VOGU-3710 file (C-alpha; in Angstrom, 3 decimals, decimal comma):
1> xxxxxxxxxx> 40,201/-32,043/2,276  41,665/-33,149/5,488  40,888/-31,552/8,755  43,050/-31,164/11,877  40,104/-31,913/14,127  39,160/-35,377/15,196  42,429/-37,000/14,326  43,079/-38,225/17,773  40,760/-39,149/20,624  37,455/-38,142/18,890
11> xxxxxxxxxx> 35,142/-36,892/21,497  31,504/-36,330/20,821  28,050/-37,428/21,887  27,247/-40,987/20,765  24,924/-41,024/17,808  23,314/-44,409/18,623  19,810/-45,108/20,028  19,991/-45,478/23,763  17,913/-48,093/25,637  15,683/-45,322/27,002
21> xxxxxxxxxx> 15,087/-43,923/23,566  14,167/-47,283/22,037  11,714/-48,041/24,841  9,988/-44,753/24,695  6,171/-45,042/24,426  5,145/-45,243/20,652  2,449/-46,825/18,664  3,499/-49,155/15,847  2,254/-48,079/12,437  2,363/-50,196/9,313
31> xxxxxxxxxx> 3,726/-47,863/6,651  4,146/-49,134/3,124  7,207/-48,177/1,109  9,085/-47,399/4,294  12,374/-47,393/2,519  11,262/-44,678/0,172  13,581/-41,705/0,643  10,951/-39,065/0,164  8,381/-40,446/2,544  9,752/-39,374/5,930
41> xxxxxxxxxx> 9,849/-35,574/5,005  6,252/-35,914/3,618  4,990/-37,408/6,888  6,125/-34,504/9,133  3,193/-33,218/11,134  2,298/-29,586/10,955  3,477/-29,034/14,556  6,970/-30,254/13,615  7,311/-28,456/10,337  10,686/-26,997/11,354
51> xxxxxxxxxx> 12,400/-30,368/11,037  11,214/-31,017/7,490  14,214/-29,218/5,892  16,496/-31,579/7,863  14,746/-34,717/6,651  14,791/-33,289/3,123  18,536/-32,810/3,278  18,907/-36,450/4,572  17,029/-37,647/1,416  19,192/-35,504/-0,803
61> xxxxxxxxxx> 22,530/-36,958/0,515  21,339/-40,539/1,148  23,086/-42,028/-1,926  26,208/-39,993/-1,428  26,802/-40,671/2,234  24,177/-42,844/4,107  25,915/-42,432/7,473  25,701/-38,601/7,308  22,051/-38,935/6,255  21,528/-41,179/9,279
71> xxxxxxxxxx> 22,965/-38,427/11,542  20,590/-35,844/9,962  17,643/-38,036/10,773  18,845/-38,760/14,182  19,127/-34,935/14,814  15,611/-34,438/13,358  14,341/-37,153/15,741  16,046/-35,432/18,750  14,581/-32,113/17,702  11,107/-33,553/17,334
81> xxxxxxxxxx> 11,321/-35,165/20,798  12,372/-31,823/22,338  9,586/-29,936/20,598  6,853/-32,465/21,686  8,163/-34,814/24,418  4,668/-36,318/25,149  3,772/-36,825/21,514  0,419/-35,014/22,093  0,322/-33,279/18,616  -1,716/-34,572/15,824
91> xxxxxxxxxx> 0,232/-37,351/14,005  3,337/-36,828/16,158  3,364/-40,309/17,784  2,971/-42,043/14,411  5,762/-39,955/12,851  8,202/-40,717/15,697  7,365/-44,383/15,597  8,177/-44,463/11,951  11,380/-42,424/12,272  12,448/-44,495/15,252
101> xxxxxxxxxx> 12,204/-47,781/13,329  14,085/-46,319/10,377  16,855/-45,137/12,642  17,121/-48,542/14,248  17,460/-50,115/10,843  19,977/-47,609/9,513  22,114/-47,758/12,649  23,088/-51,276/11,822  23,208/-51,011/8,024  25,176/-47,667/7,515
111> xxxxxxxxxx> 28,873/-47,593/7,668  31,454/-44,911/7,794  33,029/-43,961/4,449  35,358/-41,148/5,129  36,397/-41,874/8,769  36,043/-44,198/11,670  33,774/-41,978/13,803  30,722/-39,921/13,292  32,289/-36,475/14,178  35,181/-37,058/11,735
121> xxxxxxxxxx> 32,716/-38,445/9,084  30,507/-35,412/9,006  33,367/-32,886/9,220  35,037/-34,475/6,101  31,832/-34,773/4,304  30,891/-31,162/5,038  34,230/-29,920/3,622  33,995/-32,188/0,645  30,395/-31,000/-0,041  31,626/-27,463/0,056
131> xxxxxxxxxx> 34,578/-28,035/-2,351  32,535/-30,060/-4,915  29,278/-28,109/-4,965  29,692/-24,543/-3,716  33,237/-23,519/-4,364  33,506/-25,164/-7,800  29,813/-24,705/-8,733  29,505/-21,010/-7,980  30,148/-19,924/-11,617  28,723/-23,021/-13,305
141> xxxxxxxxxx> 25,324/-23,608/-11,565  22,102/-21,654/-11,872  21,023/-19,410/-8,965  18,100/-21,596/-8,025  20,431/-24,690/-7,864  22,901/-22,780/-5,824  20,185/-21,699/-3,347  19,322/-25,418/-2,849  22,863/-26,364/-2,339  23,450/-23,579/0,171
151> xxxxxxxxxx> 20,442/-24,775/2,081  21,768/-28,263/2,263  25,174/-26,849/3,530  23,441/-24,817/6,217  21,457/-27,834/7,574  24,653/-29,930/7,391  26,477/-27,393/9,565  23,541/-27,374/11,994  23,812/-31,075/12,345  27,508/-30,947/12,532
161> xxxxxxxxxx> 27,424/-28,674/15,564  25,326/-31,312/17,388  27,698/-34,145/16,526  31,121/-32,418/16,919  31,869/-30,518/20,111  32,507/-26,827/19,641  36,116/-27,129/20,672  36,804/-29,604/17,899  35,398/-27,576/15,045  38,518/-26,357/13,296
171> xxxxxxxxxx> 38,756/-22,724/11,972  38,671/-23,847/8,393  35,227/-25,458/8,913  34,074/-22,232/10,601  35,316/-20,109/7,590  33,447/-22,449/5,304  30,274/-21,922/7,310  30,687/-18,142/7,143  31,189/-18,298/3,417  28,109/-20,448/3,017
181> xxxxxxxxxx> 26,061/-17,970/5,026  27,227/-15,048/2,905  26,503/-16,974/-0,376  23,123/-18,072/0,907  22,016/-14,412/1,086  23,109/-14,007/-2,477  21,033/-16,889/-3,644  17,920/-15,971/-1,660  14,644/-16,974/-3,201  13,127/-14,446/-5,753
191> xxxxxxxxxx> 10,009/-14,093/-7,625  11,079/-13,296/-11,234  14,402/-11,368/-11,128  17,554/-12,859/-9,467  18,875/-9,454/-8,720  21,811/-10,563/-6,435  22,676/-13,755/-8,379  26,391/-14,393/-9,139  27,956/-16,802/-11,519  25,656/-17,885/-14,489
201> xxxxxxxxxx> 22,932/-15,202/-14,634  19,592/-16,030/-16,263  18,822/-14,576/-19,691  16,277/-12,119/-18,268  19,056/-10,211/-16,444  20,817/-9,636/-19,779  17,837/-7,693/-21,297  18,696/-4,099/-21,939  15,517/-2,777/-20,454  16,215/-4,517/-17,233
211> xxxxxxxxxx> 19,804/-3,266/-17,155  18,588/0,209/-17,783  15,956/0,023/-14,965  18,594/-1,340/-12,553  21,079/1,428/-13,429  18,334/4,126/-12,882  17,405/2,689/-9,503  21,072/2,384/-8,306  21,712/6,140/-8,922  22,207/7,029/-5,288
221> xxxxxxxxxx> 25,570/8,867/-5,227  24,093/12,312/-4,534  21,598/11,163/-1,917  22,360/11,997/1,819  23,584/8,709/3,480  21,636/7,535/6,390  23,579/7,254/9,547  23,410/4,513/12,283  23,893/5,845/15,831  25,541/3,470/18,188
231> xxxxxxxxxx> 26,607/3,536/21,842  29,419/1,553/23,412  31,167/1,467/26,684  34,456/3,382/26,712  37,657/2,603/28,406  36,438/3,707/31,803  33,661/1,012/31,705  31,147/3,570/33,004  30,989/6,048/30,237  28,816/5,477/27,223
241> xxxxxxxxxx> 30,541/6,709/24,058  28,176/7,544/21,204  29,453/6,759/17,664  27,855/6,703/14,302  28,563/5,124/10,995  27,128/5,419/7,478  24,762/2,643/6,381  25,533/1,490/2,847  22,661/1,594/0,358  22,567/-0,134/-3,003
251> xxxxxxxxxx> 19,608/1,583/-4,680  16,809/4,139/-4,136  14,522/1,551/-2,376  17,247/0,739/0,073  17,670/4,441/0,820  13,974/4,871/1,453  13,907/1,768/3,600  16,699/3,136/5,674  15,044/6,651/6,066  11,527/5,397/6,836
261> xxxxxxxxxx> 12,009/1,887/8,075  10,162/-0,397/5,633  10,203/-4,193/5,944  12,888/-6,147/3,958  10,402/-8,367/2,274  8,366/-5,367/1,153  11,396/-3,685/-0,188  12,465/-6,821/-2,167  8,969/-7,213/-3,654  8,538/-3,600/-4,643
271> xxxxxxxxxx> 12,115/-3,576/-6,164  11,132/-6,278/-8,551  7,704/-4,676/-9,079  9,250/-1,249/-9,983  11,916/-2,810/-12,283  9,426/-4,761/-14,206  7,074/-1,719/-14,587  9,916/0,285/-15,878  11,150/-2,382/-18,280  7,638/-3,063/-19,575
281> xxxxxxxxxx> 7,074/0,616/-20,470  10,519/1,060/-21,775  10,381/-1,954/-24,110  7,225/-0,573/-25,765  9,286/2,192/-27,284  10,569/-0,201/-29,814  14,285/0,259/-29,137  15,932/-2,946/-30,278  19,513/-1,895/-29,595  21,689/-2,416/-26,521
291> xxxxxxxxxx> 21,345/0,470/-24,096  21,933/1,053/-20,370  20,101/4,317/-19,681  16,416/4,595/-19,054  14,524/7,044/-21,195  12,973/10,082/-19,384  9,639/9,528/-21,032  9,453/6,085/-19,476  9,760/7,416/-15,917  7,333/10,249/-16,624
301> xxxxxxxxxx> 4,693/7,914/-18,167  4,861/5,679/-15,005  4,811/8,733/-12,751  1,586/10,068/-14,343  -0,050/6,647/-14,154  0,780/5,938/-10,552  0,002/9,355/-9,207  -3,242/9,923/-11,153  -5,311/9,146/-8,079  -3,155/11,240/-5,788
311> xxxxxxxxxx> -3,333/14,378/-8,112  -7,173/13,874/-8,192  -7,116/13,600/-4,319  -5,078/17,004/-4,061  -7,487/18,735/-6,548  -10,497/17,486/-4,585  -9,057/18,753/-1,321  -7,728/21,873/-2,972  -4,212/21,391/-1,571  -0,969/21,603/-3,336
321> xxxxxxxxxx> 0,676/18,443/-4,634  4,037/17,609/-3,169  5,450/16,166/-6,336  8,018/18,877/-6,572  11,063/19,030/-8,894  13,514/21,802/-8,227  15,381/23,271/-11,346  18,794/22,114/-10,433  17,809/18,600/-9,260  18,116/15,182/-10,990
331> xxxxxxxxxx> 14,494/14,970/-12,163  14,526/11,309/-13,079  16,076/10,249/-9,836  13,517/12,376/-7,968  10,657/10,889/-9,947  11,928/7,436/-9,135  12,076/8,294/-5,462  8,455/9,378/-5,400  7,391/6,288/-7,286  9,282/3,974/-5,120
341> xxxxxxxxxx> 8,027/5,670/-1,980  4,399/5,306/-3,107  4,902/1,552/-3,924  6,631/0,931/-0,553  3,693/2,550/1,332  1,308/0,476/-0,889  3,075/-2,797/-0,145  3,806/-2,412/3,520  0,327/-3,541/4,812  -2,173/-5,176/2,559
351> xxxxxxxxxx> -5,213/-3,519/4,173  -3,900/-0,051/3,395  -4,301/-0,871/-0,265  -8,104/-0,746/0,138  -7,886/2,778/1,592  -6,755/4,977/-1,300  -7,474/8,249/0,524  -5,348/6,964/3,389  -2,582/6,043/1,035  -2,648/9,450/-0,531
361> xxxxxxxxxx> -2,494/11,141/2,903  0,516/9,081/3,977  2,284/9,701/0,754  1,482/13,418/0,907  3,156/13,763/4,271  6,110/11,530/3,541  6,791/13,119/0,105  7,053/16,437/1,891  9,510/14,905/4,325  11,664/13,410/1,496
371> xxxxxxxxxx> 11,776/16,869/-0,085  12,936/18,355/3,224  15,643/15,824/3,552  16,927/16,386/0,042  16,558/20,112/-0,306  16,005/21,560/3,149  17,652/21,236/6,622  14,533/22,125/8,719  11,402/20,144/9,433  8,328/22,100/8,107
381> xxxxxxxxxx> 6,333/21,500/11,295  8,719/21,328/14,273  11,632/23,245/12,756  14,117/20,650/13,872  17,064/19,677/11,777  16,826/16,453/9,690  19,264/13,926/11,139  19,048/11,266/8,388  19,019/8,647/11,070  18,622/5,031/9,765
391> xxxxxxxxxx> 15,588/3,249/11,276  14,989/-0,342/11,831  12,895/-2,312/9,312  9,657/-2,151/11,346  9,652/1,455/12,116  7,062/2,375/9,512  4,807/-0,637/10,466  4,848/0,255/14,152  4,628/4,046/13,901  2,283/4,543/10,926
401> xxxxxxxxxx> 0,323/1,346/10,025  -0,286/0,056/13,569  -1,873/3,335/14,902  -4,217/3,460/11,924  -5,240/-0,126/12,650  -5,700/0,573/16,338  -7,958/3,537/15,598  -10,118/1,408/13,322  -10,246/-1,431/15,756  -11,354/0,966/18,506
411> xxxxxxxxxx> -14,006/2,465/16,366  -15,427/-1,031/15,597  -15,415/-1,957/19,222  -17,389/1,194/20,028  -20,318/-0,066/18,035  -22,241/-3,021/19,431  -21,770/-6,303/17,530  -19,545/-4,652/15,061  -22,421/-3,029/13,189  -22,194/0,389/11,648
421> xxxxxxxxxx> -23,705/3,427/13,241  -27,420/3,961/12,286  -28,299/6,640/9,889  -28,973/10,086/11,189  -29,797/11,804/8,027  -33,357/13,106/7,010  -34,191/9,709/5,716  -35,292/8,849/9,310  -38,101/11,406/9,130  -40,954/9,456/7,543
431> xxxxxxxxxx> -43,311/11,824/5,741  -45,112/11,968/2,376  -43,279/15,213/1,668  -40,363/13,250/0,447  -42,319/12,515/-2,641  -42,338/16,240/-3,400  -38,827/16,962/-2,189  -37,061/14,148/-4,203  -38,778/15,074/-7,335  -38,743/18,931/-6,845
441> xxxxxxxxxx> -37,821/19,901/-10,408  -40,647/17,775/-11,895  -43,233/19,247/-9,612  -42,029/22,751/-10,126  -42,158/22,314/-13,847  -45,751/20,947/-13,646  -46,967/23,775/-11,385  -45,234/26,552/-13,515  -46,361/25,103/-16,804  -49,934/24,781/-15,494
451> xxxxxxxxxx> -49,957/28,373/-14,361  -48,741/29,607/-17,752  -51,237/27,512/-19,591  -53,984/28,886/-17,414  -53,054/32,458/-18,150  -52,887/31,843/-21,819  -56,111/29,883/-21,934  -58,110/32,550/-20,101  -56,809/35,367/-22,146  -59,070/37,108/-24,732
461> xxxxxxxxxx> -57,595/35,229/-27,640  -57,399/31,873/-25,835  -54,737/30,462/-28,173  -50,953/30,196/-28,121  -50,846/33,357/-30,128  -51,956/35,199/-27,007  -48,484/34,618/-25,501  -47,103/37,357/-27,799  -49,667/39,852/-26,410  -47,956/42,388/-24,077
471> xxxxxxxxxx> -50,474/42,157/-21,331  -50,574/38,349/-21,420  -46,850/38,236/-21,460  -46,600/40,409/-18,378  -49,038/38,130/-16,677  -47,015/35,051/-17,704  -44,039/36,562/-15,974  -45,654/35,975/-12,663  -44,543/32,295/-12,855  -41,188/33,519/-11,482
481> xxxxxxxxxx> -42,938/34,675/-8,338  -44,446/31,181/-8,055  -41,025/29,735/-8,653  -39,662/31,838/-5,709  -42,403/30,571/-3,407  -41,703/26,923/-4,486  -37,983/27,426/-3,835  -38,804/28,783/-0,444  -40,913/25,744/0,302  -38,107/23,584/-0,842
491> xxxxxxxxxx> -35,606/25,308/1,488  -38,000/24,995/4,340  -38,465/21,213/3,666  -34,698/20,812/3,599  -34,356/22,307/7,047  -37,378/20,430/8,512  -36,464/17,072/7,164  -32,757/17,256/7,983  -33,023/18,919/11,444  -32,382/15,683/13,245
501> xxxxxxxxxx> -29,177/15,242/11,394  -27,684/18,757/12,057  -25,665/17,318/15,022  -23,753/15,089/12,631  -23,325/17,611/9,831  -20,465/19,949/9,315  -20,971/23,504/10,110  -20,476/24,457/6,431  -23,478/22,292/5,618  -25,621/23,810/8,251
511> xxxxxxxxxx> -24,643/27,339/7,084  -25,548/26,302/3,480  -28,984/25,245/4,612  -29,627/28,448/6,455  -28,201/30,602/3,601  -30,352/28,990/0,972  -33,485/29,545/3,276  -32,589/33,253/3,752  -32,008/33,727/-0,010  -35,271/31,988/-0,878
521> xxxxxxxxxx> -37,115/34,248/1,658  -35,339/37,214/0,098  -36,723/36,387/-3,380  -40,172/35,765/-2,041  -40,203/39,387/-0,972  -38,258/41,001/-3,794  -39,884/39,411/-6,836  -43,496/40,280/-5,950  -42,465/43,782/-4,970  -40,668/44,321/-8,315
531> xxxxxxxxxx> -43,467/42,697/-10,241  -46,313/44,907/-8,853  -44,266/48,047/-8,703  -42,568/48,035/-12,012  -44,796/45,816/-14,290  -48,299/46,500/-13,118  -48,078/50,026/-11,756  -44,537/51,465/-11,992  -43,819/54,435/-9,754  -41,626/57,412/-10,541
541> xxxxxxxxxx> -38,817/56,112/-8,481  -38,823/52,783/-10,273  -38,933/54,527/-13,684  -35,971/56,591/-12,734  -33,936/53,536/-11,761  -35,115/51,600/-14,847  -34,313/54,407/-17,324  -30,906/55,607/-16,044  -29,018/53,496/-18,590  -30,354/54,895/-21,838
551> xxxxxxxxxx> -31,331/52,001/-23,948  -31,826/49,941/-20,976  -34,920/52,024/-20,261  -37,077/49,616/-22,231  -36,492/46,910/-19,487  -38,176/47,143/-16,218  -36,788/46,460/-12,810  -38,560/43,180/-12,632  -36,660/42,023/-15,743  -33,278/42,588/-13,929
561> xxxxxxxxxx> -34,560/40,795/-10,840  -35,513/37,776/-13,021  -32,109/37,782/-14,668  -30,296/37,828/-11,367  -32,695/35,242/-9,997  -32,118/32,853/-12,861  -28,332/33,356/-12,911  -27,585/30,318/-10,450  -29,844/28,054/-12,442  -28,201/29,054/-15,744
571> xxxxxxxxxx> -24,740/28,351/-14,385  -25,955/25,005/-12,969  -27,449/24,042/-16,372  -24,147/24,980/-18,129  -22,117/22,965/-15,706  -24,424/20,057/-16,096  -24,272/20,124/-19,933  -20,452/20,468/-19,927  -18,886/17,837/-17,604  -15,267/18,900/-18,449
581> xxxxxxxxxx> -16,113/22,354/-17,197  -17,464/20,991/-13,938  -14,389/18,885/-13,448  -12,067/21,806/-14,051  -14,076/24,044/-11,650  -13,945/21,216/-8,996  -10,105/21,287/-9,308  -9,891/25,069/-9,097  -8,516/26,609/-6,021  -10,048/30,065/-6,706
591> xxxxxxxxxx> -12,243/31,165/-3,794  -15,039/32,429/-6,046  -15,176/28,991/-7,902  -15,038/27,152/-4,620  -17,862/29,244/-3,218  -19,980/28,533/-6,341  -19,388/24,768/-6,170  -20,110/24,808/-2,502  -23,371/26,604/-3,078  -24,392/24,272/-5,936
601> x> -24,153/21,163/-3,777
//
């Protein structure tokens, strides 16, 4: 296709090696296979990595137009010289020497094929390349091939702007460059799914489960559109006029990205991630027909799997989950919003993935904000009205992730040499009493069993049958008094051995230590009193209280005291034997259950 520019008096910088350029300080290197087209892009030093695509394009078009390939290499050489004029980088001098010798050789060997001058040559080649490869190949080539072709066209236009003066680039060439830029975004690199590919689509995009997942994610018609607030100078040149426009969104992840400011790369990765998760679950249902709607059970199953840890976190903290679904809402859409939000938080910063509690906390607050945007007009904390303002793509990284990192970095610097803070628990108190405290149940069992065996052995019968004698049985009941004294000793040891750690304990933990000490002291007083007053020599007052309930008159006050004393141990045993009961009690928000679990710690 002909161009109006460059037909007369072609003006442009000469693309020949000047005397100063050829005499620049270099070191000769003996490279084998110098004519190999692929070698120059492979020799690029790491400090000049940005010129590797230019040399790669020169290799691609070498056979089609050697003169344009020469211009690309010349532009790469100029760019390398600007990046490192003194050739101080590793391997830069050798690379420049090789490229300089190749340019000297190609300057003499290459000839113009389309025009008589370099500016006209590259203009015509650029237009011809667009017509033959991009315009005609848009609907016949695969997305990955089109991505490579658009990359070549982009580099060619970059070289063209250095060869042709800006005033001589005709409007048609500029329109071609704009079209290439738009198509290049469509053929961007992808992991598995070419979501924005046009023309010949891969077979994976024709699968019904992929189509159904895409349709479900693109259901954004009823979502409030994020608004972009702009300010421009009015006609008076001094007055700033605020304006706003609606930011278009393609799917749920784009909407969340606009609301909270997630990075584009993260959004693209999690979009593929979520589509593949939904398609994987949906295809297991065994539906072999062609369908476009995602099953509700598919999204529900994925929701339960992803938020299993979040639900456990809410139950542990006894807080209400913010996975809320109002009656008149689109439940599947809301489920996908929650899932996409969690995945975007998870994928924003890699270190956050190793902090599951932090992930749950961030999602807990952001899910509440999403609910407020969709179903409420006022912020739950500040009371301000939600503005649905679109944020930039690094807003979440700067305002959520970075502060967390700064806090962790500050805490690390507070400790010398990056070591953790030394222990302040009772482990620091070195005493032989730990032997008794750590195995308290075993020692208590030995002492109580030894006491019971002594009583039975020194009874008149002296056999196990003496245990059924009333007097011997009353004497054996005294082991509960011994148990009360041992529990009092245990509570005392807990306080003594953990006293140094009280400054680092929560107030609830300190209160539990003190209450257990008070309760143990209470039973040390009550059980001996009840035993000697109601079992050995009951008084009239005790007989009255022990006989007021009719048939209960056969039981002494000491029996009731023992039942109350053993009640916490019985509950602890039941909870230990039945783990499901313990888990359900841990998830309960009832105050009495919470109090019992707090006491049992």
